[in-house]
C-alpha positions as CSV (number, residue, x, y, z in Angstrom):
1,M,45.5,123.0,58.8
2,K,48.0,120.5,57.7
3,L,51.2,120.0,60.0
4,S,54.6,119.3,58.7
5,R,56.4,116.1,59.7
6,R,58.6,118.2,61.9
7,A,55.7,119.9,63.6
8,L,54.2,116.4,64.1
9,F,57.4,114.9,65.5
10,G,57.8,117.8,67.9
11,S,54.3,117.5,69.1
12,A,54.6,113.8,69.7
13,A,57.8,114.2,71.5
14,S,56.2,116.9,73.8
15,A,53.3,114.7,74.5
16,V,55.7,111.8,75.4
17,L,57.6,114.2,77.7
18,M,54.6,115.3,79.4
19,R,53.4,111.8,80.0
20,A,56.7,110.8,81.5
21,Q,56.5,113.7,83.9
22,Q,53.1,113.1,85.0
23,A,53.8,109.3,85.7
24,E,56.2,110.2,88.3
25,P,54.3,109.9,91.6
26,G,53.9,113.0,93.4
27,F,55.7,115.3,91.0
28,A,54.1,117.9,88.9
29,P,55.7,119.4,85.8
30,I,56.5,123.0,85.9
31,F,57.5,123.2,82.2
32,D,55.3,121.8,79.7
33,G,57.7,121.1,76.9
34,R,56.3,123.5,74.4
35,T,56.0,127.0,75.9
36,L,57.2,129.2,78.6
37,N,53.7,129.4,80.2
38,G,54.0,129.8,83.8
39,W,57.3,131.4,83.5
40,K,58.4,135.2,83.6
41,L,61.6,136.6,82.0
42,V,63.3,139.3,84.1
43,R,66.0,141.5,82.9
44,G,66.3,139.4,79.6
45,R,69.1,139.8,77.1
46,G,68.6,139.3,73.4
47,P,66.1,136.6,72.7
48,G,66.0,135.6,76.5
49,Y,65.0,132.0,76.6
50,V,63.4,129.8,74.0
51,V,62.0,126.4,73.7
52,E,63.5,124.0,71.3
53,N,63.0,120.2,71.1
54,G,61.1,120.0,74.5
55,A,64.0,122.0,76.4
56,I,64.1,125.5,77.6
57,V,67.3,126.9,76.0
58,C,69.4,129.8,77.3
59,P,71.2,130.8,73.9
60,A,74.6,132.1,74.0
61,D,73.3,135.6,72.9
62,G,70.3,135.5,75.3
63,G,69.7,134.9,78.9
64,G,68.7,137.0,81.9
65,N,66.6,135.4,84.6
66,L,63.6,133.1,83.9
67,F,61.5,132.8,86.9
68,T,58.3,130.6,87.8
69,E,55.4,132.8,88.3
70,R,54.5,130.7,91.4
71,E,56.4,130.7,94.5
72,Y,57.7,127.7,96.4
73,A,58.9,127.2,100.0
74,N,59.8,123.6,100.6
75,F,60.0,121.1,97.7
76,V,62.0,118.6,95.8
77,L,62.8,119.8,92.4
78,R,64.1,117.4,89.6
79,L,65.3,118.3,86.1
80,E,67.9,117.7,83.4
81,W,70.3,120.2,82.0
82,R,73.3,120.2,79.6
83,L,76.1,122.7,78.6
84,W,79.0,123.0,76.4
85,E,82.5,124.5,76.7
86,G,82.6,127.1,79.3
87,G,78.9,126.9,80.0
88,N,77.6,128.9,83.1
89,N,74.1,129.1,84.6
90,G,72.3,128.5,87.9
91,I,69.2,127.4,89.5
92,G,67.7,130.1,91.6
93,I,65.5,128.9,94.6
94,R,63.6,130.9,97.0
95,A,64.4,134.0,94.9
96,P,62.5,137.4,94.6
97,L,61.8,138.4,91.0
98,E,63.9,141.6,91.4
99,G,67.5,141.9,92.6
100,D,70.2,139.5,92.4
101,A,68.8,136.0,93.0
102,A,72.1,134.6,94.1
103,Y,72.1,136.8,97.2
104,L,68.5,137.8,97.8
105,G,67.5,134.1,97.2
106,M,70.0,131.2,96.6
107,E,71.7,130.0,93.4
108,I,72.6,126.4,92.9
109,Q,75.5,126.6,90.6
110,V,75.6,125.1,87.0
111,L,79.0,125.3,85.5
112,D,81.3,123.7,83.1
113,D,83.6,123.1,85.9
114,E,86.6,121.5,84.0
115,S,86.7,124.1,81.3
116,P,90.2,125.7,80.8
117,K,88.3,128.9,81.0
118,Y,87.8,128.4,84.7
119,K,91.0,126.6,85.4
120,G,92.6,128.1,88.6
121,R,90.0,130.7,88.9
122,L,87.2,128.9,90.9
123,K,86.5,129.1,94.6
124,P,85.2,125.9,96.3
125,T,81.8,127.6,96.4
126,Q,81.5,128.1,92.7
127,Y,81.6,124.6,91.5
128,T,78.5,122.9,90.1
129,G,76.1,121.9,93.0
130,S,77.3,124.7,95.4
131,I,75.0,127.3,97.0
132,Y,76.8,130.0,95.2
133,D,79.5,131.8,97.4
134,V,78.2,130.1,100.5
135,F,78.3,126.2,100.6
136,P,80.8,124.3,98.5
137,A,79.9,121.2,96.5
138,R,82.1,118.2,95.8
139,S,83.3,118.5,92.2
140,G,84.1,115.9,89.4
141,F,80.5,114.8,88.7
142,V,79.5,117.0,85.6
143,K,79.0,115.4,82.3
144,R,80.4,117.7,79.6
145,D,80.0,118.7,75.9
146,G,76.3,118.3,75.5
147,A,75.5,115.3,77.7
148,W,72.5,115.5,79.8
149,N,72.9,115.7,83.7
150,T,70.3,115.2,86.2
151,Y,69.7,117.5,89.2
152,E,67.6,116.9,92.3
153,I,67.4,119.8,94.6
154,T,65.8,119.5,98.0
155,A,64.7,122.5,100.0
156,D,63.2,121.6,103.3
157,G,63.3,124.3,105.9
158,P,66.9,125.0,106.5
159,R,68.2,122.0,104.8
160,V,69.2,122.3,101.1
161,K,70.5,119.1,99.4
162,V,71.7,118.7,95.7
163,V,72.2,115.4,94.0
164,L,74.1,115.5,90.9
165,N,73.9,112.6,88.6
166,G,73.0,110.2,91.4
167,E,75.8,111.7,93.7
168,T,75.1,113.9,96.7
169,V,77.4,116.8,96.1
170,M,76.1,119.3,98.8
171,D,74.0,118.9,101.8
172,A,73.8,122.1,103.9
173,N,72.1,123.3,107.0
174,L,71.4,126.9,106.3
175,E,71.1,127.8,110.1
176,S,74.7,126.8,110.5
177,V,75.5,130.2,108.9
178,T,75.6,132.6,111.8
179,D,78.3,135.2,110.7
180,E,76.5,138.5,110.5
181,A,78.6,139.7,107.6
182,M,77.7,136.6,105.6
183,L,74.0,137.0,106.4
184,K,74.1,140.6,105.4
185,K,75.6,139.6,102.1
186,H,73.2,136.7,101.6
187,P,70.0,137.5,103.1
188,G,68.2,134.9,101.0
189,L,69.7,132.1,103.4
190,R,66.9,133.2,105.7
191,R,64.2,133.8,103.1
192,P,61.4,131.0,103.5
193,S,60.0,131.0,100.1
194,G,60.3,132.5,96.6
195,H,60.6,131.7,92.8
196,I,62.6,129.0,91.1
197,G,64.8,130.5,88.4
198,L,67.1,129.8,85.5
199,L,69.9,132.4,85.9
200,G,71.6,132.8,82.5
201,H,75.3,134.0,82.1
202,G,75.7,134.5,78.3
203,T,76.5,130.7,77.3
204,R,74.1,128.1,75.8
205,V,72.5,125.8,78.5
206,E,69.5,123.7,78.1
207,F,66.9,122.5,80.6
208,R,64.2,119.8,80.4
209,N,62.0,117.5,82.3
210,I,61.6,120.1,85.1
211,R,59.1,118.8,87.8
212,I,58.5,119.6,91.4
213,R,57.0,117.9,94.6
214,E,56.0,120.2,97.3
215,L,56.8,119.2,100.8
């Protein structure tokens, strides 16, 4: 079967992406750049998630939760993401497939912090890089309007650290949370393992170059 120039270009781009991921010592890709193999959509909306130009895309009319089929306990997760005006998503870690990942697991916030849409409305624990509703992140490091951002999320026992565009924006000790009401609200803080997820909220956000090193 003869492939179009566009198809050939897409295949070549995916191959380059895979080689780049595999060349990073100790890290293994969990997204192949072409398909959603190894991922499971839960409570999807509209088209859910799609793959475009080597990226997992949460369309504005799609979303839901897209989880890895595998579970992970301790790891370093690296990926790139980008959003546009008012973009809102999250990276679920140690999450179950069912229920609210931000509470039964943990959600690392992905948000267009500087959008007028959120001006005066955000709590410190809602900025990009925060463990949603629990640990705040330093703000002011998000690249907006379709520029790619880099994330490194380390989950090592009770320590969770987030590096955004080379800046450590959040470094938390989960064991420092001892308030019974908070632990009842966020039992995921004590969850030792679970799925990694993309947690869509009805805005277009893209993810690529997703790879992991288990600890």
